N, C-alpha and C positions, 0 to 999 in steps of 0.2 A: 505493498500501502504505499502512496505516495507522503512522503514527512507534510505536505499540504492536504492532507486527506478532512474532510470535512460531514458534522451529520449529516446535514441538514440537508442531499442528493436526493431532485426526481428520479422518481419511478419510468415517468413515460414524457411520450416525448412531442415535439411539440407537433398539431397537424395529425398528431400517429406516424409521421416521415419516419424513413429509415433515420436511425446515429449515424453522427458523423465518425469520421471525416467520410463524403463521397466527392465527386465529382460532380459538386454541382455550384450556380453559381451562385447561390444564398446558401447562409449561412447562419442558425441563433442559437445560445450558450444564453447558460443561467448562472447567476451569481448572484449566493441565496449569501450573504452578506447586512445585515443594518449594525456593527459596530459603532455608527456614525451619532444613529440617533436621535432626539434630545428631545422628544415627549412618550409616545409605545416604543418600542420595537415590538414586530415580527414579520418587517419585509422579507426576512433570512428564506419565509416558507411563502414568499409570492410566487417565483418560479415556480415548484408544482403545482401550487392553486391556478397560475397560468396555463402551464401545458393542459392540467383536469379542464379548467374552459372550452378552451383550443378544440377540445374534442367534439365538440357540436357545433367548427367548421370546415368537420370532413366530406360534408355528401354532395359540393354544390361548387360554382362561383359565383364572383362578386356582385352584384347586382348591377354597377356598374362598369365594372371593368369588364369583366366577364370573359373572368380566368379566372383555376386556383391559383396558390403559390407549393402546392405538394409535389410536384415531380421537380419544383426547379430547390426543392431545402436540406436541407438535413438539420440536423437537431445535436450537438458537440454538448451535449446535458452540462448538469450546471459542473465550471471549474473551480481545479486546484485549489483551495486557497487556506489560508491560516485566521482560526477564531480569535487570534491574539487583538494587536495593534494593528489599527488606518497604517501605519506606516510596513510592517509591513505583510499587511493583505495587498496594499497597492506594488511592494516591490514584489508579489505574489502574476498578479494582475494580470503585470505589463507586457508584460515578455510575452502569453499564455496568449492576451488582446493583440498583439503584435504578427504572431508567428498566424492566427484566421484570420485577419483582414490581408495578407497578404495571400491572401487562397480567394476569399469572398468576400461579398459585401455580407455584415454582416449585423444583426438585431441583442439585443441583448436583454434577458431582462434579468434585475434588481426583486430582490436590493436595496440596500436606502441611496441618496441621490449623493453619496460623494464619490459611488465607483463612479461616475459621469468622466470626475478630474482625468482619472489615470484612462480613460474608452478615450476624451480628443488630447491626451499627449500620442494613444497610438497612430491615432490616424491622424493624426498633424504630422507622424514620425513617416508615414503609408507617404500622402498627396505633397510632400514639398511644403507648406503653404498654412497658411490658416485657413483655419474654416470659420465657413455661416451657423450658427443653428440659429435656431426656433427651438424655442423653450419655453413646455409649458408648465404654469406652477402659478402654486394660491400664493409661493413665497416666491422673493428674487432674488434670497441666493447670493448675495454681494456681499456677504459679511466679513471683512478684513481679519476676523477671527472668532473663532467656536468656542463660547461658553471657557475660553484664556486657552486654547489650545493653538494650537498654527492652523489644526487645516478639521475639516467635515463636511458635514452632507447641505450646510447653508453656507457655507463660500468657493463651492467649485467654480459659482463664475466671476468671484473678481479674481480669483486663482488663474483661474484658465487666462483670462484680459490681460491680467501680467506678464502668467508667461511668453502671450505674442504665443496662444494656441489657437486663438480667434481671433475673427477684424471684426475689432468693436463696430463697426458703421455694419454690420451684416448679421449683428446680431437683433432675436426682433423673443420678447417675449410675452407672453399672451395671459388672463389668465388670474395677472399678481391684484392679490383683497385683502394680506395678509397684518395685522400692525408693527409697525418696523418706523426705523428712524428718515427718514424724510431720505440724507445723501444714502444711504441702502438704499432705498426701494428708487430714483429716479435715479443709482449709478449709473445702469446702460443707458438710459439714451442722453448722458453726460457724458457720457463718451462715444455720442454719436448715433446708437443706436435705436432701438425701435421699440417701446410698452402701450399695450392694449390690458386695459386691468378691467376686472373681471367688470366690471364699471360700464366703461366701456362696448362691452359686447350686449348687455341687459336688453332683451328683444329685437335683437337679430339674429333673422330666425333665416330673412328671405333671401331668392338669391342678390339683388338688388341690395339688401340692407350688410350683406356677407362680402360683396367686391372691392366694396372701400377696405379690406385685409387683404385677403387676397392679389389681387392689386398693386396694393401696395409693399408685399413682400415680396411681390415680382420683379418690381421696375429697382429695389432698394435691391435684390443682389443684381440683374441685368447691371445696374452702373457699376457693381462690386467688380462686377468683372466671371461674371460666375461662379463663383468662388463654391470648391467642394463643400454639400448642404451636407451642416446631420442633424437628428430631432432628436431631444429627447422630453420624454413628455412624462410625468411626474401626474399621476395619477392623486391628485386634491387638485391638479387644476379643474374640475371638475364641483360637482358641488352635490354635498355627502351626501341631498339624497338619489342619489346616480352611483353616485363610489361612498360609500360608509367605512371602509377597510383599509384604513388608512392610520400614519402612525396624526398625521397631524391637520386634522379634518379642520376647514375653513368655511362655514354656509354662506352664502352667495356667490358658487361660482359657475361653471357652464355648464351645459345641458353634454349631454352625453353625444345631441344629431346634431349641436354646433362643434366637437370638434372633429368627429366623421365629415364634415364635410366638408373641414377649412383641408383634411387632409385629403382629399377626395378632391377634394379643386389647384392642392397645390403639385398631385402630380407626379406631374409631371418636369415640375424644377431638379436642379444639378443632387439629390439624393445619394449618400455616398453611406448611412447606416445609422443607426435608429437605438434608444435604448427606453424600456418602459419600466418606469422606476416606484418603488413609495409602495407598492399594493400588498396590504398586511393585510389578509384571512385574520387572523385569531374577531377581529373586528369589526368583517366581513356581515353583512347581513343577505340569505338565500345567493349567494357568488357575487353577487352583483359588482364589486372592484371586481373579482376578478374574469369574467362575459366581460363587463366595458375594455378592461387591458390587453386580453385573444381578443378581442373584436378590432382593437387600433393598430395594433402587431397586424393582426388577417389586411389590415384595408391597406396598412403600408405597404405589406410584403403585393399584398393584387395590383397596387399603380406599378408598384416596380417594375412585375411578369407581367403587366401588360403593354409595358414598352417592350419584352424580352419575345413577344407574341410576331406570329407573320401577319403581314396586312392583309 
C-alpha cells in the first residue's frame, strides 16, 4: 500500500465508466481531503457521494448537447494523499495532478477548496501561461491568511493571483454573498477581474437576462487572448435549498438551473479543466447536493464532449 494511502476512498467510478488509466481524452479523479475547512468537515466524502449520484446519468444523452461523455471518460479513483498537514497533502497532490494533466483533460471531485491552488499550479505548468478562471462560490476566498495559518480553503484565490498562476483580468466570480471585509470581497475586481454577486443574479432566469453575464465573460476571454480557462465550482454557490450538504452554507444563493444554464452557455470557451468542491454528504438531504454536483460535472463534460462529436 502507498505511503499516502487514505481511508476515504471511493468504491465506484463516475457514471460507471472504466477505471483509469485508459486512452481516452477525459479523465476524472477524486481528492478526498477536507483538512482545511473552517466550519463543518465532511467534504472528504464528497467524491464518493458525487460518483454514486452520477449513476443516474448513465443511460442517455444530454438534452442540449445531445452527447454523453461516457465513451470518452475514465475514472482514476481517488488520489493517494496523506491525511496530515495541508503542506504534505499539496506536496503529494501536485505531482499526481501534473502526471494526469499531461495525458488528459481532467475533472476533479473534492474535497475542500484548498485543493484548487495545487490544481492551478499543475495547470499553469502544463499550459505555460496564466489561466483564466470562472469561480462559482458563496465566498470570495481571497483572505491573505487562514485564521493565522498561511493557507487554507479561503485563501486560494489570493494565493493564485499572487503566484501568477492566473490572469487577474480573466478571473470571474459568480454567486458571492457571504459576510466579509470589503477589501477581501472586492479583491478580484480590484485586480481587474469580474464579480457577479448572488444579489446581482437574483431574478435573472430568462435567456435575455442571462446574456449580460455570459456575453461579458466571452468578451473578456477574447480580449485576454483566449487563455486556457479553468472552472472551479464550490457547491455552496447554490442556495442551501438546492445544496444543503456543504460545510459553510450561505442563504440567498444561485438556483441549480441558473448555474447549469451558465455552464451550457459557456461550453464553447477554451476550457482545460474543472473542479467541484465542498460537497459534504453528512449534511445533505435526499442527496440534493451530490446530485447537483454530479449534474454540474456531467454538463461540463457533455459540453466538452460535444466539441469532439462528428459533424
